[in-house]
Residue frames relative to the residue before (quaternion, step in Angstrom):
aa qw qx qy qz dx dy dz
M 1.0000 0.0000 0.0000 0.0000 0.00 0.00 0.00
A 0.4016 -0.7300 0.5074 0.2200 3.57 -0.82 1.01
E 0.2941 -0.7383 0.5792 0.1816 3.54 -1.13 0.68
K 0.1784 -0.7628 0.6129 0.1030 3.53 -1.19 0.64
D 0.4974 -0.6316 0.4987 0.3241 3.55 -1.11 0.64
A 0.5733 -0.5893 0.4487 0.3503 3.54 -1.16 0.64
V 0.2162 -0.7521 0.6104 0.1226 3.54 -1.16 0.71
I 0.4360 -0.6866 0.5117 0.2769 3.57 -0.84 0.94
G 0.2734 -0.7843 0.5416 0.1297 3.55 -0.82 1.05
G 0.6676 -0.4777 0.3806 0.4258 3.53 -1.33 -0.20
D 0.6096 -0.5438 0.4318 0.3823 3.52 -1.31 0.19
L 0.1809 -0.7504 0.6266 0.1071 3.53 -1.22 0.59
T 0.0691 -0.7942 0.6036 0.0119 3.57 -0.73 1.07
L 0.2648 -0.7649 0.5691 0.1451 3.56 -0.66 1.12
T 0.2124 -0.8006 0.5529 0.0909 3.55 -1.00 0.85
L 0.3765 0.7425 -0.4838 0.2700 3.60 1.26 0.16
D 0.2900 -0.7142 0.6150 0.1663 3.51 -1.10 0.84
Y 0.4683 -0.7259 0.4264 0.2681 3.57 -0.45 1.23
D 0.7008 0.4687 -0.2804 0.4588 3.61 0.78 -1.00
L 0.6572 0.4982 -0.3088 0.4739 3.59 0.97 -0.83
Q 0.6254 0.5295 -0.3288 0.4694 3.59 1.04 -0.77
A 0.6590 0.5062 -0.3035 0.4662 3.58 0.91 -0.91
Q 0.6485 0.5140 -0.3117 0.4670 3.60 1.01 -0.80
A 0.6379 0.5218 -0.3244 0.4643 3.60 0.96 -0.83
E 0.6695 0.4886 -0.3007 0.4718 3.58 0.91 -0.87
A 0.6451 0.5168 -0.3192 0.4636 3.59 1.01 -0.78
L 0.6531 0.5219 -0.3144 0.4498 3.59 0.99 -0.81
L 0.7036 0.4592 -0.2583 0.4768 3.58 1.11 -0.65
D 0.4125 0.7364 -0.4639 0.2691 3.60 1.22 -0.23
G 0.8310 0.1453 -0.1455 0.5168 3.57 -0.68 1.13
S 0.6465 0.5192 -0.3123 0.4638 3.59 1.26 0.01
V 0.3236 -0.6621 0.6187 0.2724 3.51 -1.42 -0.06
G 0.5127 0.6338 -0.4521 0.3619 3.58 -0.62 1.07
A 0.3251 -0.7223 0.5715 0.2146 3.53 -1.30 -0.34
I 0.1260 -0.7472 0.6466 0.0886 3.52 -1.27 0.53
I 0.0074 0.7641 -0.6448 0.0189 3.53 -0.94 0.95
A 0.0861 -0.7727 0.6280 0.0336 3.57 -0.85 1.02
M 0.0119 -0.8147 0.5764 -0.0631 3.55 -0.67 1.16
D 0.4053 -0.6606 0.5683 0.2764 3.56 -1.10 0.68
P 0.3440 -0.7845 0.4736 0.2047 3.63 -0.38 1.17
R 0.6098 0.5655 -0.3608 0.4221 3.60 1.16 -0.40
S 0.8088 0.2615 -0.1116 0.5147 3.56 0.96 -0.86
G 0.4345 -0.6885 0.4663 0.3460 3.58 1.20 -0.50
E 0.4189 0.7150 -0.4658 0.3104 3.58 1.27 0.07
I 0.3488 -0.7031 0.5801 0.2181 3.56 -1.04 0.85
L 0.2139 -0.8078 0.5432 0.0817 3.57 -0.60 1.18
A 0.7768 -0.0461 0.0347 0.6272 3.58 1.20 -0.58
M 0.0569 0.7689 -0.6357 0.0377 3.55 -1.13 0.70
A 0.1311 0.7951 -0.5740 0.1454 3.56 -0.51 1.21
G 0.0793 -0.7844 0.6140 0.0369 3.53 -1.14 0.67
A 0.0649 -0.7955 0.6024 0.0136 3.55 -1.15 0.62
P 0.5143 -0.1748 -0.8387 -0.0399 1.47 -2.15 1.19
A 0.3787 -0.7114 0.5508 0.2172 3.53 -1.22 0.53
F 0.2018 -0.7483 0.6088 0.1693 3.55 -1.30 0.05
N 0.5138 -0.6375 0.4838 0.3091 3.54 -1.25 0.43
P 0.3351 -0.7694 0.5002 0.2134 3.63 -0.41 1.11
N 0.5839 0.5930 -0.3688 0.4141 3.61 1.20 -0.38
T 0.7621 0.2959 -0.1742 0.5489 3.59 1.21 -0.47
F 0.2259 0.8310 -0.4824 0.1600 3.56 1.30 0.38
T 0.6898 0.4788 -0.2958 0.4555 3.61 0.76 -0.98
K 0.6732 0.4930 -0.2932 0.4667 3.56 0.89 -0.93
D 0.7522 0.4036 -0.2018 0.4801 3.61 0.99 -0.85
W 0.3230 0.8114 -0.4598 0.1608 3.61 1.28 -0.11
T 0.6939 0.4838 -0.3013 0.4402 3.61 0.70 -1.02
A 0.6686 0.4869 -0.3011 0.4746 3.59 0.90 -0.88
L 0.6566 0.5212 -0.3156 0.4447 3.60 0.96 -0.85
K 0.7128 0.4561 -0.2781 0.4544 3.61 0.81 -0.91
N 0.7177 0.4210 -0.2506 0.4948 3.60 1.18 -0.46
D 0.4603 0.6911 -0.4436 0.3373 3.60 1.27 -0.09
P 0.4270 -0.7330 0.4659 0.2517 3.64 -0.68 1.04
K 0.6325 0.5175 -0.3398 0.4655 3.62 1.23 -0.27
H 0.3291 -0.8015 0.4490 0.2183 3.60 1.35 0.00
P 0.0100 0.8451 -0.5340 0.0228 3.61 0.56 1.10
L 0.6125 0.5563 -0.3616 0.4296 3.63 1.18 -0.32
Q 0.5618 0.5849 -0.3917 0.4346 3.60 1.25 -0.20
N 0.2803 -0.7534 0.5732 0.1588 3.57 -0.78 1.04
R 0.2085 -0.8381 0.4948 0.0961 3.56 0.14 1.30
A 0.6224 0.5591 -0.3502 0.4212 3.60 1.04 -0.64
N 0.7687 0.3495 -0.1860 0.5024 3.59 1.11 -0.60
T 0.7719 0.4059 -0.1958 0.4484 3.61 1.10 -0.50
E 0.5992 0.5632 -0.3790 0.4245 3.61 1.12 -0.37
H 0.2086 -0.7624 0.6012 0.1175 3.56 -1.12 0.66
V 0.2793 0.7416 -0.5523 0.2588 3.56 0.06 1.34
P 0.5613 -0.6139 0.4254 0.3566 3.61 -1.09 0.57
A 0.6377 -0.5296 0.3979 0.3930 3.56 -1.21 0.53
G 0.8115 0.2495 -0.2051 0.4870 3.55 -1.01 0.85
F 0.4581 0.7020 -0.4407 0.3212 3.59 1.26 -0.06
H 0.0856 -0.7682 0.6335 0.0361 3.56 -1.05 0.81
F 0.4775 -0.7190 0.4246 0.2736 3.59 -0.64 1.11
S 0.5761 0.5832 -0.3987 0.4111 3.61 1.10 -0.42
N 0.6474 0.5061 -0.3123 0.4768 3.58 1.28 -0.35
W 0.5422 0.6693 -0.3699 0.3482 3.55 1.29 -0.25
């Protein structure tokens, strides 16, 4: 297998707001869903949370339970769901 030298990439600037992220995660505690907060002027993502969550540190040990969980914690709802802004599933 051929080796390649590393290439310097571009800069990455995170725009998450720590307090807003913590609030989003707290609001989802015990729920199934996602919260995304975005600055409409810049498109910056201020918070992105999905639930239920799982502990990536115990992923291998918990694999069977995670894949069989009816709440589907392995589904990344913040990135994969297609719902209109402001939509709440209780209204569905």
